[in-house]
N, CA, C and O atoms as a DFTB+ gen file, in Angstrom:
220 C
 N C O
     1  1      22.722      19.754      28.877
     2  2      21.661      20.818      28.925
     3  2      20.980      20.764      30.296
     4  3      20.567      19.696      30.747
     5  1      20.863      21.957      30.974
     6  2      20.286      21.980      32.305
     7  2      18.809      21.590      32.317
     8  3      18.107      21.695      31.312
     9  1      18.375      21.149      33.457
    10  2      17.001      20.645      33.587
    11  2      15.962      21.802      33.329
    12  3      14.909      21.559      32.740
    13  1      16.293      23.125      33.803
    14  2      15.354      24.124      33.567
    15  2      15.348      24.598      32.156
    16  3      14.327      25.102      31.686
    17  1      16.495      24.455      31.421
    18  2      16.447      24.689      29.956
    19  2      15.602      23.749      29.217
    20  3      14.905      24.151      28.285
    21  1      15.622      22.437      29.601
    22  2      14.819      21.489      28.928
    23  2      13.264      21.781      29.129
    24  3      12.439      21.719      28.218
    25  1      12.995      22.094      30.399
    26  2      11.599      22.451      30.661
    27  2      11.083      23.768      29.873
    28  3       9.930      23.829      29.447
    29  1      11.956      24.749      29.718
    30  2      11.664      25.856      28.995
    31  2      11.462      25.543      27.508
    32  3      10.550      26.097      26.895
    33  1      12.293      24.662      26.903
    34  2      12.089      24.230      25.549
    35  2      10.809      23.496      25.371
    36  3      10.138      23.700      24.359
    37  1      10.435      22.676      26.263
    38  2       9.259      21.834      26.167
    39  2       8.124      22.777      26.338
    40  3       7.145      22.632      25.607
    41  1       8.146      23.719      27.213
    42  2       7.118      24.692      27.400
    43  2       6.827      25.475      26.118
    44  3       5.663      25.607      25.740
    45  1       7.851      25.996      25.441
    46  2       7.860      26.711      24.197
    47  2       7.239      25.841      23.103
    48  3       6.457      26.318      22.280
    49  1       7.595      24.586      23.112
    50  2       7.107      23.682      21.997
    51  2       5.729      23.393      22.196
    52  3       5.001      23.303      21.207
    53  1       5.222      23.220      23.463
    54  2       3.912      22.771      23.768
    55  2       2.960      23.838      23.502
    56  3       1.780      23.530      23.333
    57  1       3.369      25.194      23.437
    58  2       2.331      26.285      23.199
    59  2       1.727      26.158      21.795
    60  3       0.648      26.708      21.577
    61  1       2.309      25.514      20.893
    62  2       1.780      25.293      19.588
    63  2       0.705      24.381      19.531
    64  3      -0.024      24.350      18.539
    65  1       0.528      23.601      20.543
    66  2      -0.616      22.559      20.619
    67  2      -1.727      22.964      21.522
    68  3      -2.580      22.156      21.890
    69  1      -1.716      24.370      21.925
    70  2      -2.827      24.697      22.894
    71  2      -4.075      24.998      22.160
    72  3      -5.132      24.883      22.780
    73  1      -4.095      25.397      20.826
    74  2      -5.319      25.550      20.027
    75  2      -5.108      25.139      18.718
    76  3      -3.977      25.126      18.232
    77  1      -6.292      24.735      17.986
    78  2      -6.126      24.246      16.649
    79  2      -5.754      25.350      15.636
    80  3      -5.984      26.534      15.883
    81  1      -5.215      24.964      14.570
    82  2      -4.758      25.967      13.539
    83  2      -6.084      26.588      12.902
    84  3      -7.185      26.074      13.096
    85  1      -5.901      27.686      12.159
    86  2      -7.073      28.335      11.560
    87  2      -7.634      27.491      10.544
    88  3      -8.848      27.560      10.356
    89  1      -6.895      26.663       9.824
    90  2      -7.479      25.750       8.802
    91  2      -8.309      24.690       9.436
    92  3      -9.380      24.352       8.932
    93  1      -7.846      24.159      10.523
    94  2      -8.618      23.201      11.402
    95  2      -9.940      23.763      11.830
    96  3     -10.992      23.152      11.642
    97  1      -9.870      24.952      12.417
    98  2     -11.075      25.680      12.892
    99  2     -12.113      25.898      11.823
   100  3     -13.317      25.752      12.032
   101  1     -11.542      26.289      10.554
   102  2     -12.509      26.450       9.475
   103  2     -13.153      25.131       8.997
   104  3     -14.314      25.094       8.590
   105  1     -12.352      24.056       9.066
   106  2     -12.903      22.837       8.654
   107  2     -14.028      22.408       9.703
   108  3     -15.127      21.998       9.328
   109  1     -13.701      22.522      10.926
   110  2     -14.718      22.200      11.961
   111  2     -15.980      23.000      11.930
   112  3     -17.083      22.478      12.088
   113  1     -15.784      24.386      11.705
   114  2     -16.972      25.195      11.501
   115  2     -17.763      24.775      10.361
   116  3     -18.992      24.768      10.427
   117  1     -17.073      24.392       9.223
   118  2     -17.921      23.893       8.058
   119  2     -18.642      22.719       8.402
   120  3     -19.832      22.647       8.098
   121  1     -18.050      21.755       9.021
   122  2     -18.731      20.479       9.400
   123  2     -19.864      20.715      10.352
   124  3     -20.885      20.033      10.264
   125  1     -19.730      21.655      11.262
   126  2     -20.747      21.922      12.235
   127  2     -21.923      22.560      11.464
   128  3     -23.072      22.180      11.688
   129  1     -21.677      23.436      10.639
   130  2     -22.666      24.166       9.781
   131  2     -23.414      23.074       8.989
   132  3     -24.644      23.077       8.935
   133  1     -22.697      22.184       8.406
   134  2     -23.365      21.133       7.483
   135  2     -24.200      20.207       8.341
   136  3     -25.262      19.746       7.922
   137  1     -23.708      19.928       9.576
   138  2     -24.548      19.079      10.445
   139  2     -25.815      19.748      10.837
   140  3     -26.887      19.144      10.805
   141  1     -25.696      21.097      11.240
   142  2     -26.893      21.859      11.561
   143  2     -27.851      21.948      10.436
   144  3     -29.062      21.954      10.655
   145  1     -27.310      22.024       9.122
   146  2     -28.179      22.214       8.051
   147  2     -28.699      20.838       7.500
   148  3     -29.529      20.835       6.591
   149  1     -28.273      19.797       7.982
   150  2     -28.659      18.401       7.634
   151  2     -28.011      18.012       6.271
   152  3     -28.584      17.182       5.565
   153  1     -26.823      18.586       5.867
   154  2     -26.067      18.236       4.735
   155  2     -24.831      17.526       5.042
   156  3     -24.060      17.261       4.120
   157  1     -24.570      17.201       6.207
   158  2     -23.366      16.476       6.441
   159  2     -23.483      14.976       6.166
   160  3     -24.378      14.323       6.704
   161  1     -22.616      14.434       5.359
   162  2     -22.626      13.062       5.065
   163  2     -21.719      12.264       5.886
   164  3     -20.535      12.577       6.010
   165  1     -22.233      11.250       6.445
   166  2     -21.430      10.355       7.343
   167  2     -21.517       8.921       6.884
   168  3     -22.515       8.528       6.280
   169  1     -20.526       8.150       7.146
   170  2     -20.521       6.733       6.636
   171  2     -20.223       5.767       7.834
   172  3     -19.461       6.118       8.735
   173  1     -20.808       4.602       7.830
   174  2     -20.621       3.688       8.863
   175  2     -19.145       2.999       8.680
   176  3     -18.722       2.690       7.567
   177  1     -18.511       2.821       9.716
   178  2     -17.280       2.213       9.667
   179  2     -17.209       0.880       8.987
   180  3     -16.262       0.558       8.270
   181  1     -18.287       0.082       9.247
   182  2     -18.292      -1.257       8.654
   183  2     -18.392      -1.160       7.022
   184  3     -17.788      -1.937       6.281
   185  1     -19.205      -0.140       6.582
   186  2     -19.303       0.051       5.185
   187  2     -17.973       0.466       4.481
   188  3     -17.672       0.045       3.364
   189  1     -17.189       1.326       5.214
   190  2     -15.797       1.677       4.706
   191  2     -15.097       0.482       4.655
   192  3     -14.622       0.164       3.565
   193  1     -14.923      -0.299       5.677
   194  2     -14.025      -1.424       5.657
   195  2     -14.491      -2.436       4.576
   196  3     -13.617      -3.042       3.955
   197  1     -15.729      -2.653       4.318
   198  2     -16.298      -3.609       3.291
   199  2     -15.860      -3.004       1.928
   200  3     -15.460      -3.742       1.027
   201  1     -15.934      -1.701       1.788
   202  2     -15.590      -1.071       0.425
   203  2     -14.070      -1.465       0.095
   204  3     -13.705      -1.701      -1.056
   205  1     -13.245      -1.515       1.167
   206  2     -11.837      -1.734       0.851
   207  2     -11.374      -3.178       1.138
   208  3     -10.186      -3.497       1.195
   209  1     -12.356      -3.978       1.304
   210  2     -12.054      -5.407       1.527
   211  2     -11.401      -5.684       2.864
   212  3     -10.559      -6.577       2.959
   213  1     -11.759      -4.952       3.892
   214  2     -11.137      -5.081       5.244
   215  2     -12.107      -5.615       6.292
   216  3     -11.913      -5.431       7.494
   217  1     -13.201      -6.308       5.790
   218  2     -14.255      -6.697       6.759
   219  2     -13.736      -7.591       7.858
   220  3     -14.498      -7.995       8.737
């Protein structure tokens, strides 16, 4: 395969990573809205590790 053909294939493949999917955008919009409303729940990493015995 020629070098320019490889570059074109990589260029085509990379365009899918330029922006997040619609489902990802919806999830992030929901998280931003919950954060602004004060309803977003967060957990400390240490508490999660302790919950699963990974302290």
